[in-house]
C-alpha positions as CSV (number, residue, x, y, z in Angstrom):
1,M,-5.0,17.7,2.8
2,K,-5.5,14.4,5.3
3,A,-2.8,11.9,6.1
4,R,-1.7,8.7,8.4
5,Y,0.2,9.3,11.2
6,Q,0.8,5.4,12.8
7,Y,3.2,4.5,16.0
8,R,3.3,1.5,17.6
9,F,2.5,1.0,21.1
10,S,2.4,-1.7,24.3
11,P,-1.0,-2.7,25.2
12,T,-1.2,-3.8,29.4
13,D,-2.6,-7.4,29.7
14,Q,-5.7,-5.7,31.0
15,Q,-5.5,-4.0,27.7
16,R,-5.2,-6.5,25.4
17,Q,-7.1,-8.3,27.2
18,S,-10.3,-5.6,26.4
19,L,-8.6,-4.9,23.3
20,A,-9.3,-8.5,21.6
21,Q,-12.7,-8.3,23.2
22,L,-13.3,-4.5,21.0
23,F,-11.6,-6.8,17.6
24,G,-14.1,-9.7,18.2
25,C,-17.1,-7.3,18.2
26,V,-16.1,-4.9,15.3
27,R,-16.1,-7.9,13.1
28,V,-19.1,-9.2,14.2
29,V,-20.6,-6.4,13.7
30,W,-19.4,-6.4,10.0
31,N,-19.8,-10.4,9.6
32,D,-23.7,-9.7,10.1
33,A,-24.5,-6.3,8.7
34,L,-22.2,-8.6,5.5
35,A,-25.1,-11.2,6.0
36,L,-27.9,-9.1,6.0
37,C,-26.7,-6.5,2.8
38,K,-26.5,-10.1,1.3
39,K,-29.8,-11.3,2.1
40,S,-31.4,-7.9,1.4
41,T,-32.7,-7.7,-2.6
42,K,-32.5,-3.7,-2.4
43,K,-29.8,-1.7,-0.9
44,S,-30.2,-0.7,3.2
45,K,-29.9,2.8,4.9
46,S,-26.6,2.2,6.7
47,A,-28.9,4.0,9.8
48,E,-31.2,1.2,9.7
49,I,-28.2,-1.7,9.5
50,Q,-26.7,-0.1,12.4
51,K,-30.1,-0.7,14.2
52,I,-29.7,-4.2,13.4
53,V,-26.7,-5.0,14.0
54,I,-26.0,-3.1,17.3
55,T,-28.8,-1.7,19.2
56,Q,-31.2,-4.8,18.4
57,A,-28.9,-7.0,18.7
58,K,-27.4,-6.1,22.1
59,Q,-31.2,-6.8,23.6
60,T,-30.4,-10.8,22.3
61,E,-28.6,-13.4,25.3
62,E,-26.7,-14.2,21.3
63,R,-25.6,-10.8,21.3
64,A,-26.3,-9.0,24.1
65,W,-22.1,-9.2,25.6
66,L,-21.6,-6.6,22.5
67,A,-22.6,-3.8,25.3
68,D,-19.0,-4.3,27.0
69,V,-17.4,-2.8,23.9
70,S,-17.8,1.0,23.1
71,C,-20.5,2.0,20.3
72,V,-18.3,4.1,18.4
73,P,-16.2,1.5,16.9
74,L,-19.4,-0.2,16.2
75,Q,-21.3,1.8,14.3
76,Q,-18.0,3.0,12.2
77,S,-17.7,-0.9,10.7
78,V,-20.7,-0.7,9.5
79,A,-20.2,2.7,8.0
80,D,-16.6,1.2,6.7
81,L,-19.1,-1.6,4.9
82,E,-20.7,1.0,3.3
83,T,-17.8,2.3,2.3
84,A,-16.5,-0.7,1.0
85,F,-19.8,-0.9,-1.1
86,K,-19.8,2.0,-2.7
87,N,-15.6,1.8,-4.0
88,F,-16.9,-1.3,-4.8
89,F,-20.4,-0.2,-7.1
90,E,-17.9,2.7,-8.7
91,S,-14.8,0.7,-9.2
92,C,-17.3,-1.5,-11.5
93,K,-19.0,1.5,-13.1
94,G,-15.5,2.6,-14.2
95,S,-16.1,5.8,-12.1
96,R,-13.6,4.7,-9.2
97,K,-9.5,5.4,-10.3
98,G,-7.3,2.9,-8.7
99,R,-6.9,-0.3,-8.9
100,K,-10.4,-2.5,-8.9
101,V,-12.2,-2.9,-6.0
102,G,-13.3,-6.2,-5.4
103,Y,-16.9,-7.7,-3.2
104,P,-16.2,-6.9,0.0
105,K,-15.4,-9.9,2.2
106,F,-15.9,-11.7,5.5
107,K,-14.2,-11.1,8.6
108,K,-11.2,-13.9,9.6
109,R,-10.5,-14.5,13.3
110,T,-6.4,-14.6,12.4
111,N,-6.1,-12.1,9.9
112,S,-5.5,-8.8,11.1
113,Q,-8.2,-6.7,13.1
114,S,-8.8,-2.9,13.5
115,A,-10.5,-0.8,14.9
116,R,-11.7,2.4,14.6
117,F,-12.2,5.4,16.2
118,R,-14.0,9.3,16.2
119,I,-13.8,12.5,18.1
120,G,-16.0,11.5,21.4
121,G,-14.8,8.1,22.0
122,F,-11.1,8.6,21.8
123,S,-8.9,11.2,23.2
124,L,-5.3,12.6,23.8
125,K,-4.0,12.8,27.6
126,G,-0.7,14.5,27.4
127,D,2.1,11.6,26.2
128,G,-0.8,8.8,26.4
129,V,-3.9,8.0,24.3
130,Y,-7.3,7.3,26.2
131,L,-9.7,5.2,23.8
132,A,-13.4,4.3,25.4
133,K,-14.1,1.2,27.6
134,I,-9.9,0.4,27.1
135,G,-8.1,3.5,28.6
136,I,-5.0,5.0,28.2
137,V,-2.6,3.3,25.4
138,K,1.0,4.9,25.8
139,P,2.1,4.6,21.9
140,I,6.0,5.4,20.7
141,W,5.6,9.2,19.6
142,S,8.7,8.8,16.6
143,R,7.0,12.3,15.8
144,Q,5.0,15.0,16.2
145,L,1.6,15.3,15.3
146,P,1.4,18.5,13.7
147,S,-2.7,18.8,13.8
148,A,-5.5,17.4,16.3
149,P,-6.8,13.6,14.6
150,S,-9.6,13.4,13.2
151,S,-9.7,10.1,14.2
152,V,-7.1,7.1,15.3
153,T,-7.6,3.0,14.3
154,V,-6.7,1.0,16.8
155,I,-4.6,-2.0,14.4
156,K,-3.2,-5.5,15.3
157,D,-1.5,-6.9,12.6
158,C,-1.1,-10.9,11.9
159,A,2.5,-10.9,14.1
160,N,0.8,-9.7,17.0
161,R,2.0,-5.7,16.6
162,Y,0.1,-3.1,17.3
163,F,-0.4,-0.1,15.8
164,L,-2.4,3.8,16.7
165,S,-2.8,5.1,13.1
166,F,-4.6,9.2,13.5
167,V,-5.9,10.7,10.4
168,V,-4.8,14.8,10.1
169,E,-5.0,17.6,8.4
170,I,-1.5,18.8,7.0
171,E,-0.6,21.9,5.2
172,P,1.5,21.0,1.6
173,G,5.1,22.2,1.3
174,R,6.7,24.5,-1.0
175,V,10.2,23.1,-1.6
176,D,12.6,24.1,-4.5
177,A,14.0,21.5,-6.7
178,K,17.1,21.2,-8.3
179,N,15.5,19.8,-11.0
180,Q,13.1,20.4,-13.7
181,S,12.3,16.6,-14.6
182,I,13.5,13.4,-13.8
183,G,12.4,9.5,-16.0
184,I,12.9,6.4,-14.0
185,D,13.0,3.1,-15.2
186,L,12.2,0.4,-12.9
187,G,13.8,-2.7,-12.6
188,I,14.0,-5.6,-10.8
189,K,18.0,-6.4,-10.2
190,T,18.5,-2.6,-10.2
191,F,15.0,-1.0,-8.3
192,A,15.4,2.2,-10.2
193,V,17.4,3.4,-12.7
194,M,16.8,7.8,-12.8
195,S,17.3,9.7,-16.3
196,N,20.3,11.6,-15.0
197,G,22.4,8.5,-13.8
198,E,22.1,7.3,-10.7
199,T,20.8,3.7,-9.5
200,A,18.8,2.6,-6.9
201,Q,19.0,-0.9,-5.4
202,S,16.8,-2.8,-3.7
203,P,17.2,-4.5,-0.6
204,S,18.2,-8.7,-1.0
205,Y,15.3,-10.1,0.9
206,K,16.9,-13.4,-0.2
207,R,17.8,-14.8,3.2
208,L,13.7,-14.0,4.9
209,D,12.1,-15.7,1.7
210,R,14.0,-19.0,2.8
211,K,13.0,-18.8,5.8
212,I,9.4,-18.4,4.9
213,R,9.7,-21.1,2.9
214,R,10.8,-23.8,5.0
215,W,8.4,-22.3,7.9
216,Q,5.5,-22.7,5.1
217,R,6.3,-26.5,4.5
218,K,6.6,-27.0,8.5
219,L,3.0,-25.0,8.1
220,A,1.5,-28.0,6.1
221,R,2.5,-30.6,7.9
222,Q,0.6,-29.4,11.0
223,P,-2.3,-30.4,11.8
224,K,-5.2,-27.3,11.6
225,D,-6.3,-26.3,15.0
226,S,-3.2,-27.3,16.9
227,K,-1.2,-24.8,19.0
228,R,1.7,-25.7,17.1
229,R,0.4,-24.9,13.6
230,N,-0.5,-21.1,15.2
231,K,2.9,-20.6,16.9
232,T,4.2,-21.7,13.1
233,R,2.1,-19.1,11.4
234,I,3.0,-16.5,13.8
235,Q,6.5,-16.9,12.8
236,I,5.4,-16.6,9.6
237,A,3.6,-13.4,9.8
238,K,6.7,-11.8,11.9
239,L,8.8,-12.9,9.0
240,H,6.2,-11.5,6.1
241,N,6.3,-7.8,8.1
242,Q,10.5,-8.0,8.8
243,I,10.3,-8.6,4.7
244,A,6.8,-5.3,4.9
245,D,9.1,-3.2,6.7
246,T,12.4,-3.5,4.8
247,R,10.7,-2.7,1.8
248,K,8.6,-0.1,3.2
249,D,11.2,2.0,4.8
250,F,13.9,2.1,1.2
251,L,10.5,2.9,-0.8
252,H,9.7,5.8,1.9
253,K,13.5,7.4,1.0
254,L,14.0,6.9,-1.8
255,S,10.8,8.4,-3.0
256,T,11.8,11.3,-0.3
257,K,14.7,11.7,-1.9
258,I,13.4,11.9,-6.0
259,V,10.4,14.2,-4.9
260,N,13.0,16.9,-2.9
261,E,14.5,17.4,-6.3
262,N,12.5,17.4,-9.1
263,Q,9.8,18.8,-10.1
264,V,8.3,16.9,-12.4
265,I,8.5,12.9,-11.8
266,I,7.8,10.4,-14.5
267,L,7.6,6.6,-14.1
268,E,5.8,3.7,-17.2
269,D,3.2,2.3,-16.0
270,L,4.3,-1.7,-16.1
271,N,2.1,-4.6,-16.5
272,V,2.5,-6.0,-13.9
273,S,0.2,-8.5,-13.4
274,G,1.3,-9.6,-17.0
275,M,5.0,-10.4,-15.5
276,L,3.6,-12.5,-12.8
277,K,2.8,-15.4,-15.3
278,N,6.1,-15.8,-15.6
279,R,6.7,-18.3,-13.7
280,K,10.8,-17.5,-12.8
281,L,10.8,-13.9,-12.1
282,S,6.6,-13.8,-10.1
283,R,8.6,-14.3,-6.7
284,V,11.0,-12.1,-7.1
285,I,8.6,-9.5,-9.0
286,S,6.2,-9.3,-6.0
287,Q,9.0,-8.3,-3.8
288,Q,10.0,-5.0,-5.5
289,G,6.9,-2.7,-4.4
290,W,6.5,-1.5,-7.9
291,Y,3.2,-0.3,-7.2
292,E,4.2,0.9,-4.0
293,F,6.2,3.2,-5.3
294,R,4.1,4.6,-7.9
295,V,1.6,5.7,-5.0
296,L,4.1,6.9,-2.8
297,C,5.8,9.3,-5.7
298,E,2.9,10.3,-6.5
299,A,1.1,10.9,-2.8
300,K,3.9,13.0,-1.5
301,S,4.2,14.7,-5.4
302,E,0.7,16.0,-4.2
303,K,2.5,17.0,-0.2
304,L,4.7,18.6,-2.1
305,G,3.3,20.5,-5.8
306,R,5.2,18.4,-7.5
307,E,3.9,17.0,-11.4
308,F,3.9,13.5,-11.5
309,R,3.1,12.0,-14.6
310,V,2.6,8.4,-15.8
311,I,3.3,6.9,-19.5
312,S,1.6,4.5,-21.4
313,R,3.2,1.2,-21.1
314,W,3.7,1.1,-25.2
315,E,6.2,3.5,-25.8
316,P,9.2,1.7,-26.9
317,T,11.1,3.2,-24.7
318,S,13.7,0.3,-24.7
319,Q,14.0,-0.3,-28.8
320,I,15.3,4.0,-29.3
321,C,18.8,5.5,-29.0
322,S,17.8,8.6,-26.4
323,N,20.9,10.4,-28.2
324,C,19.7,10.8,-32.4
325,G,15.7,8.7,-32.1
326,Y,17.2,5.3,-34.2
327,R,15.4,2.7,-33.6
328,W,16.7,-0.5,-33.2
329,G,13.2,-3.4,-32.3
330,K,12.8,-5.0,-29.7
331,L,15.9,-6.8,-27.3
332,D,16.2,-9.6,-25.7
333,L,16.1,-9.1,-22.3
334,K,20.2,-11.0,-21.5
335,V,21.2,-7.8,-23.7
336,R,22.0,-4.9,-20.8
337,S,24.1,-2.6,-23.5
338,I,24.1,-1.3,-26.8
339,R,25.6,0.1,-29.4
340,C,23.9,3.1,-31.4
341,L,23.9,2.1,-35.2
342,N,23.4,5.4,-36.3
343,C,25.1,7.2,-33.8
344,G,27.8,5.0,-32.2
345,T,26.5,6.3,-29.2
346,E,26.9,3.0,-26.4
347,H,23.8,3.2,-24.0
348,D,23.5,1.1,-21.0
349,R,19.8,-0.4,-21.4
350,D,18.2,0.7,-18.4
351,E,19.3,3.8,-18.4
352,N,18.8,4.7,-21.9
353,A,14.9,4.1,-21.4
354,A,15.1,6.1,-18.5
355,K,16.6,8.9,-20.2
356,N,13.1,8.1,-23.2
357,I,10.6,8.1,-20.3
358,N,12.0,11.5,-18.7
359,K,12.1,12.6,-23.2
360,V,8.0,11.3,-23.6
361,G,7.3,12.4,-19.8
362,I,8.0,16.0,-20.5
363,G,6.6,16.3,-23.9
364,H,9.7,16.0,-26.1
365,C,8.6,13.0,-29.0
366,H,11.6,11.6,-30.4
367,D,13.4,11.9,-34.2
368,S,11.7,11.4,-37.7
369,L,15.1,9.6,-37.6
370,S,13.9,6.5,-36.1
371,D,10.7,6.1,-38.5
372,T,12.9,7.1,-41.9
373,E,15.7,4.2,-41.5
374,T,13.1,1.5,-40.0
375,E,11.5,1.9,-42.8
């Protein structure tokens, strides 16, 4: 199976200029190809589009500078656009799994930039990586590559940080699990409550969030296209990156621990888009990264040979006693603990929901007592 390994690097001033030129050329080729596809009445092949926006464009005065960079990332930009259209049409038909994919958009100079090199456009040189017409860049090797990479993507984010992202082939590992199954209830105050009684607290983003709001108010007062506005925009991007990096580190560590210790991982299918309509909680919910956690658990489960399951969002996991199956109905969000009227067991709301998620996920039905008591 394929995996990505990402490393940060610091280019020299000359390499920074060359990369800026490369990112600009890749962006222009993408935008030209997208504009051509929008004008065309029928779907054009990737080879035909490359001929128009790269080969023929280099012979014109307006796009002659495309010849100053490697042709590999330019060709890959057109191929990536074709993949984007394919994903969009498959998503419209419903044949593509996951979230709905939107129509391809034009790339902007202020967004994060990227350029992908295939085999022939890059090579590993000792502790460095040679990129065609860029030179040798030296990333920080935080871990070794498990195999020879098939491609590398050079990324510059909005905070002017540079990364190399390698695509490599890895062998799925086999690690014995301590537990048979675990149900996980995701929340805001406590990020995850497990059916075995363990909890995981998410990092606090309040301090960074207040800084972002203050800088955003400053950004709104500054004139567009000014140098100070650009400095403020970069500062906001750095703060957003701090939140994203903190969240990613927490989610990776938690998902790795859960997948290593359990054979079956069960989550609830949350309606996150519906929850974000709550104006009081939308900002906090969007910072939690529930969907990202689900994606990480699913990917790592496949890597280690685990079983990942998602139960329906309509399962009444918070309305049923996990001990006897008695159904007490809907509870207000401020109610955090409840005593069962049937068996007298006192439950923590989230832990009870996690136990019910585990039961439903492994195929155990609730007792028929819940139906008889509510009639």
